[in-house]
N, C-alpha and C positions, 0 to 999 in steps of 0.2 A: 576778541581775538579771532573767533571763528568767523565773524562777519568779514574781517579783513582778509582772511585766507580765502573765503568764498569769493570776495571781490577780486582778489588777485587771480584766482582760477578763472573767473568769468572773463577778466580782461585778457588772460592768456588765450582762452578759446577764441575770443573776438579778434585777437591779434593774428592768430593762425588763419582765421577766416578772412581777415583783412589782407594778409599776404597773398592768399589765393585770389582775392578780388583784384588786388594791386597788380598781380601778374597778368590779369586779363585787360585791365584798363591802362597799363603802362604805355602800350603803343598808341593809345588814343590821347593820353594826356601829354606824354613827353615825346612821342614819335620814335621811341627806341625800344629794343628788346631788353628786358630786365633779366639778368642771369640769376640763378638760384642763390648763389652765395651773397650777391648784392641784395637780393630780396630779403633773405634772412637777416642780414645786418640792419637793413632799414626797419624791418619789423621789430627787432630787439631794441634798437635805439628809440623807436617810437614808443614801445612799451616802457622803457626806462624813463622817458620824459613824462609819460602818463602817471607812473608811480611817484615821480616827484611831485606832480600836481596833487595826487591823492594824499601824500604825506602832509601836505599843507592844508588841504581843505576837507579831507574825509576821515583820515585816521584819528582816532581819539574823540570823534564826535559821537554824540548820542544817537542822532537821527541821520539817516542817509536818504537822500531824495533821488528818485529815479530821474529827476530833471537834469541831474549832473551827467547822466550816462551819455547823451549826445555830445556834450562838451568833452568828455573823456575820449570818446571815439574820434572826435574832431582833432584833438591834440595828437593822437597817434598818427592820423592821416597827415597832419601838417608837418610834424617832425620827420616822418618817414619820407614824404615827398621832398622836403628840404634836403635831407641827406642824399636822396637819389639825384636831385638837381646838381648839388655840389659835386657829388661823385662823378656824374656824367661830364661836367665841365672840366674837372681836373683829370679824370682818368676815363676817357670815353669807352663805351662798351666795345669789346673785342680787342682793345689795345693791350690787355693782359691775357696770358694763356690760362687755360683751365688749370685747376689745382693739380690734376694728374700729369700735367705737362710742365710743372714748375722745375723739377729736377733736370729733365732734359734741356729745358730752356736755359737754366742757369749754366749748364755745361756748355751749351752753344754760345751763351753770352761771354763766358770766360774765354773760349776759343777765339771769338770775334774780337774781344778786347786785346788779347795777345797779338793777333794779326794786325789790329788797328795800330797798336803801339809800334809794331815792326814797320808798318808802312809809314807811320809818322816819322820814325827815325830815318828811314830812307829818304823821305822828302826833305827833312832838315839837312841831311848829309849832302844832298844834291842841290841845296840852295833854292828849293821851290817854295818855301813858306812865304818869303817876302816878294815873290814874283808878281808883277802886275803887267799883263800883256799891254803892249803899246801898238798904236796904229800909225805911228810916225813913219812917213814914206821916205825920209831922208836916209842917207847911208848909215848914220848912227843908229837910226831906228831899225833898219834891216839887220845891222850887226847885233843889236840887243835882242831882237827876236830870234836870231840864229843861236845865240848863247842860251836863251830860255828854252828853245826847242831841244838843244843838245842835253840840257839838264833834265828836261822832261823825259827824253828817250832813255837816258841812263837810269833814271828812277824807275821807269816802267820795266826795263829789262831786269833790274835788280829785284823788283817786287815779284816779277814772274806771274804765273797763274793767269787769272782772268785779266790782270792789268796789261799784259802783253797783247792779249786779244783786243782790249779796249784801245790801245795805241794803234793797232793795225786797222781797226774800224775808223778811228779818227783820221788816219792817213789817207782815207778815201773821201773824207768830207770836205771837199774844196769849197762848199757853200758856207762853211763855218769857220775854218781856220786859215790863217795866212799861209802863203806858199812856203815860207821858211819852215813852218811846223810840218807841213805835208811832206816836204823833202826829207826832213830828219826822221819823222815817224815811219816813212817808207823803208828805212834801213833797220827797223827793229828786228832783232834776232832773238830766238828763244834758246837760251843756253840751259838745257835741262838734261840732267843725267837720266839714262833709261831706267824704267821701273825694274825692280828685281825680277829675274826670270821666274822663280817659283810662284810669285804672286800673279804674274802674267799668265803662266800656264794654268794655274787654278781657275782664273777668270775665263780663259778660253774654253777649258773643258766644261765649266759650269754652263756657259752660254751655248756651246755646241751640243751639250748633252752626251758627252762621251770622251774617251781619251783621244789625244791628238793623233795617235797612230791609226785611229779609225778613219780619219779624214785626210791625213797628209802622209806622203811617203818620206818627206823630209821637211824640217822646219828650222830655220836659222834663228838661234837664240839671240844673236846680236842684231838689234834693229837697224834698218837702213837709215831711219831718221827718227828722232824723238822730239816731241813737242810737249807743251804743258798739258794738253788735253789727251793726247794719244800718241802712239808710236806705230811704225810700220815695219813688218818683218817680211823677209823673203821666204817663200815656202813652195813646195811642189805637191799637187794633189795626187791622190791614189791613181787617177787616170793619166797622170804625167804632165798636166799643164803647170807652167810656172805662174805663180800668183803672188800678189802682195796682200798681206793680211794687216789690216788696220785695226788696232785694238785699243780700246779706251784704257787709260791708266787706272789701275785698281784704286778705289776709294777717292776718285777725283771729284765726284758729284758733290759731296758735302763741302769740300774745300772751295769749289766753284761757287756754291750757294753762299758760303761765308764771304768770299770776295765780292760777289754781286751785292750782298747786303751793305758792305762797306762802300762800294761804288755808289749805290743809291743814296746812302747817308751823306757822303761827301758832295754828291751832285745837289742834293737838297740844300745843304749848307751854302754851297757856292751860289746857288740861284737866289737864296734869301739874303745873302750878305754882300754880294758883289754885282756890279752893273754888267760886267762881261759875262758872268754866269747867267744872268737873265737874258742877255742878248743871244747867248749860245743855246738857250733852252736846255740847261744842264739836266733837269729831271727827265724831260722827254727823251733826251739823248741816252740817258742811263737806262730807261725802260726799253727803248729800242734795242740797245746793246744786249740787255738781259734776255729779251725775247730771241734775238739772233743766236746768242750763245746756248740757250736752252735747245733750240733746233739743232745746233751743232753737236750737242751731247747725245742726240738720238740718231744713230747711223742709219736707221730705217728711212729717215727723211732723205738723207743723201742718196741712198739706194734708189728711192723713188724718183729723185731728180735725175739720176743717171739713166733710168729707164725712159723717162719722158724725153730727155734730150737725144738719146740714141734713136728713138722713133722719129723725131722731127728731123734729125740730121740725115736720116735715110732718104728723105724726100728732097733734100737739097741737090742742086746740080753739082757736078764734080768740082766746078770752079769755086764753089762756096761751101764745100764740105770740110769739116774738121773731124778728127777721131774722138770717139768716146769709149773709154775702156769698158769691156764687158765685165759684168759682175755675176756672182753666183748666189741667187736669192736663197737657195736652200741652206747656205752657210752664213747668211747675214742676219744679225740680230741688232738690238738697240746699242750694243757695245762692241760688236765685231762686224767688220766689213771685209769680205774677200772679193778681190777684183783681179782682173788680168794684169800681169806685170808688164809694164811698158818700158822697153829698153830705149835709152836715149838720154839726152841732157836737157835740162830746163833752159829757157831763154835767159835766165839770170846768170847762167854759166857761159862765159865767153867761148868755150870750146864748141858749144852747140852751133855757132855761126861761122866758125873759121873755115869749114870745108865748103861753104856755099858762096857763089858769086853775088855781086850786087844785084844783078838782074833776078836771080833766084830769090834773093831775100825780099826784093820789091814785090815779086809775085806772091810770096808767102804772106806779106803784109796785106796785099790786096785781098787774098782769100780770107784772111782772118777778119778784116774789116767788113767785107760783104757778108760773111757768115754771121757776125754779131748783129748787123743791121737786119738781116733776114730773121734771125731769132726773135728780135724785138717786134718787127713789123708783121711777120707772117705766122711764126710759130707760137708766140705768146709764152714761150719758155726760154729764158736766156740766162747765160752765165754772167753774174753780176760782179765777179772779182777776177778779171783777166789780167792780173799782174804777171810779170815774166816768170815768177816761180811756180805759177799754176799752168804753164804750157810747156809741153815736152816736144822737142823737134827730133823725130826719129831719123835714123840713118838713111831711110828711103825718101826723106823730104816731107813726110806727113806730120802735120801739127796735131797733137793730142792734148785735150784739156784734162786737167786734174782738179780735185777738191771741189765737190759740188754741194758744199754746205751752204753757199750763198747763191741761190738761184731765184730769179724773179719770175713771176707768173702774171699774165695779163689775159683778160677776157677779150672777146672780139671788139667790143665797144671801146675799151681802153686802148687796144692796139690801133684802132682807126684814129683815135684822138692823138695818141703819142706819135703815130706815123705822120699825121698832118703837121705836128710841131717840128719833128726832126727833119722831114723832107723840105719844108719851107725854110728851115734854118740853113740846111746845106745848100739850097738853091740861092740863098741870099735874098729871098723875097720878103721884104720888110712887112708889107701889108698882109700877105698870107700868114706870115709868122705871128704877127700880132693877133690876127683873127683866131688862129688855131690855139695860141697860148691863152688868150683871154676867154675863149670858149671852154677851156679846160679847167680854169681856176675860178674860185669864188672871189669876186671883188668886194672890198669893204664899201659900205654905203657912202662914205664921205670922200671916196677917191675921185680925182679928176681923170676920167677915162681918156679924154682927148690929150691931156698932157702926158699921160702914161704911154699912149700910142706913139706920140712924138718922141718920147724917150726911147722906146723900143726901136723906132725907125733909125734914130741916131746911132744906137748901139749896133744894129745890124750893118749899117753903112760903114761904121768905123772898123768893125771886127771881121766882116765878111765881104768887104768891098774889094775892088781891084788891088792886087798886090798884097792882100792880107794872107796871113798864115795862121791856121787854126792850131791852138794848143790848149792845154788843160785850163789856162787862165780864162779862156773865153767862157767856159761853163761856170767857172768860179764867179766871174763878174756878172754873168746873167742871173745866177741864183741870188747873188747879193742885191742886184737891182730889184728883183721881185720882193726880197725880204725887206729892203729899205722902204718899199711902198706898202708894207704891212700886208702883203699877199701871202697866204698860206700855200706853200708849194705842195701839191699832192705827193704822197709818198711814192706812188708808182712812177710819176714823172721824175722825181728826184733820184729814184733807184736807176731808171733808164739813163739819165744824164750821168750819174756816177759811174755806171758801167762803161759808157762811151769815154768818159774822162779818164778812167783807169786804163782803158784800152789804148788811149792816145800815147801814154808813156811806153807801153809795150811795143806799139808800132814803131815808135822812134828808136827803140833799142834794136828791133828787128831790122829796120832799114832807116838809117838816119836821114836819108834824102827823100823819104817817102812823103808825097804831097797829099796829106789827108783830105784837105778841103777840095782839091780837084777830083780825087777819087770818089769822095762822098757825093759831090755834085753830079758826077757822071752816073753814079748809082741812082741818085734821085731822079735824074732826067730819064733814065731807063725805066724807072717805076712809072713815071708819068706817061711815057710813050706806050708802055705795056697796057696801061689802063684804057687806051683808046683803040686797042685792036678789037676786032669783032667778037672774039671769044670772051674777052674780059668785059666788054660792054654788055654783052648778052647776060653774062653771069651777074653783073652789078644790077642790071635792069630787073632780072628775075628775082634777085634778093629783095630789091626795093618793093616790087609788086607784091611779093609774098608778105612783106611786113605791112603793107598798106591794106591788104584785102580785108582783115577784120574791121578796120576803121571804115572802109567803103561800105561794107555790109550793114554797119550800124547807121550810116548817114540817112537813108530813107526813113527809118523808124524815128530818128531824132527830129527830122524835119516835120514828120506827121504829128508828133507830140507838140512841137513848137507852134505850128499853125493851128492845131486844135485848141491849145490854151489861149492863143491870141483871139480866135473866133469866139470863144466862150467868155472872154474877158477875165480869164484866170491867169494871164501872164504876169509874173512878178519876178523881182530880183531879190534874192536873199543875201544880205551882207551881214556877216558876223564880225563884230568889233574885236572879239577876243577868240578868234579861230585857233590861234596858236596855243597849244597846251601850256607852254611856259608863261605866256601872258596871263592865262586863267589862274595858274598856280600863284603867280606873283600877286595879283589882285586879291585872291582868296586869302593868302597869307597876311597881306596888309590889313584887310578887313578884320580877320580874326584877331590880329595883334591889337588893333585899335579897340575892338569890342572888349577884349580881355582887359586892356588898360583902363577903359572907362568903368567897367564893372568893378575892377579891383579898387579904383579910387572911390566909387560910390559906396561899395561895401565898407571900405575903411572909414568913410565919413559917418555912415550909419552906425558902425560899431562904436566909434568914439562917442557919438551922441547917446547911445544906449548905456555905455559904461559909466558915463558921468551922471546918468539919470538916477534920481532917488525913488522913482516910482516903481510900482509893481510889488507883488507879494514877496515876502522874504522866504527863500527856499532854505537857506542856512543862515546862521548869524552873520556871516560875512558877505553872502551873495543874495541879490534879489533876482527875480525872474527876468527883469529887463537886462540885468548885467550878464546873466547866463546867455540870453539871446545875443547880447553884444559880443561876448566871447565867441559864440558860434559864427556870427557874421564876420568877426575878425579872422577866424580860421579860413572862411571862404575867401576873404580878401587876401590873406597870406598865400593861399594856394594859387589864386589867379596871378598874384604878383610874382610868385616863383615861376609860373609858366611863362609870363612875359619876359622875365630876366633870362630864363633858359633859352627862349627863342632869339632874344637879342644877342646873347653871347655866342650862340651857335652860328648865327649869320655872320658875326665878326670873324669867327674861326674859319668859316668857309672862304671868306674874302681876304 
């Protein structure tokens, strides 16, 4: 009995040592990090399997041979690795929270489940469960899409929270949704009751670091507007300025995160189970939406956008300048934004335009269009969501922009590339437009570039030729043309196009007779003409020479090296077949997989031959030395087989 206890103690010590070793080699063998809990479970299961072996071959025997020790250790390794492989395939590392996070995770899961059930009931009540989007261009198809769009808008409004924001984002995605959906989603409203004033006051004082009376001489407790993320109050600073205080709804962040989690899960399900979800790119769309909404939750980002746009607008000529509200950085935090109170009506309110003549409204439309194009082409900072509700028309005729949560930023190279695309587009120059567009995107290897250029030429001629009138459908069809040719549209280009497409509807509301194509063409012609004046040409030449100087300096040195190598007979061309890291990783993975498979099969055959052999000295009455070797080789074969199976299943999961 004492020998048995000693043996168990020895195996326990070896198991602990094994777990330490396993934690080191886990990344090498399985390519994953092994957590402590999973490591302990693997060790205990391996020890239990080894004790089962001992009960059959060791306990109750008179003599114990140390020749069995390698086999016992091998059993622990084999069973532990098998457990880790199965656990990793069923429950990948990182998919479960740490034990100390289980209770908070269960609470979050319960909250998410309740919200998920609520959203599901709303979807069923609005008839969205059996909806299948149709591409039928007939009158019946348009009617069906309009009904589906109304049901979707009603469901999003009823769900509230992040779902309203999702609908507002989708209403600008003319590259993804039919026009019936865009029109309906553009009417989304947020019917949200204001947050309780005591909670709002507590948040304000916490963020500002003192009582409200320390910063404001008056503060209206009734908000001017309330939305799902925040609400706006009228207030007066101690110095006497009238301000608008935008404050985040207390406790909204966990609720937004919960809704975003549901949106991601629904998007994943739609993309995996529906063709239209795959075509829409539901998961990428959900991630883009989540990133945008996270930025919107931090008011410091919006304050920074306001600062950048105010600086660039100051450089605009008066005919292209729009107003940017001043804000007070010392009173702005991630949850509070204090800015100048702008008096006036938004363009979505018909009263804003009643006092202005048609000529004045056309002039305002021209100013807004030119300002937006200058923001994109010169400033590199542009407002990407210029719908009528985000523009105020003051009584003095000045246009003032609001809501800077969605602002695009472009570096000088991107500005030049997008400028080439937009200016060629507005000039109706099919060749220049195709060159600029195809130089900006990455073409698939199998695409017929000649046919694509011909398709682009036909599109430009049909949409921008004589008698044409530009509207939002032009951008929609252009984006779909690129998508149909499996061309990934760069996010910067898509954002610029969406900004212009959203602006188009605002310009139509501002001046129904405004000819966008003519005005944009005139702007493009002016840009081209300005590029040929002496000052602009000198600036362009100076920039190009400055960029070329480092290359010119290196040319003599490179020529000297090349001629020297040629004269000495050392000139050679180095071609690497697997220069791309991904190619090397693929070949290396395949070679390793084949080698492990061959070794596993070879060890399995050797193990079978040794196990059926009668040769070798008897170590125990039941086992010979050859049989013990056979079991050890079988363990090696099992380990390699597990590694092969793990790699195969992991590759399938990735694809």
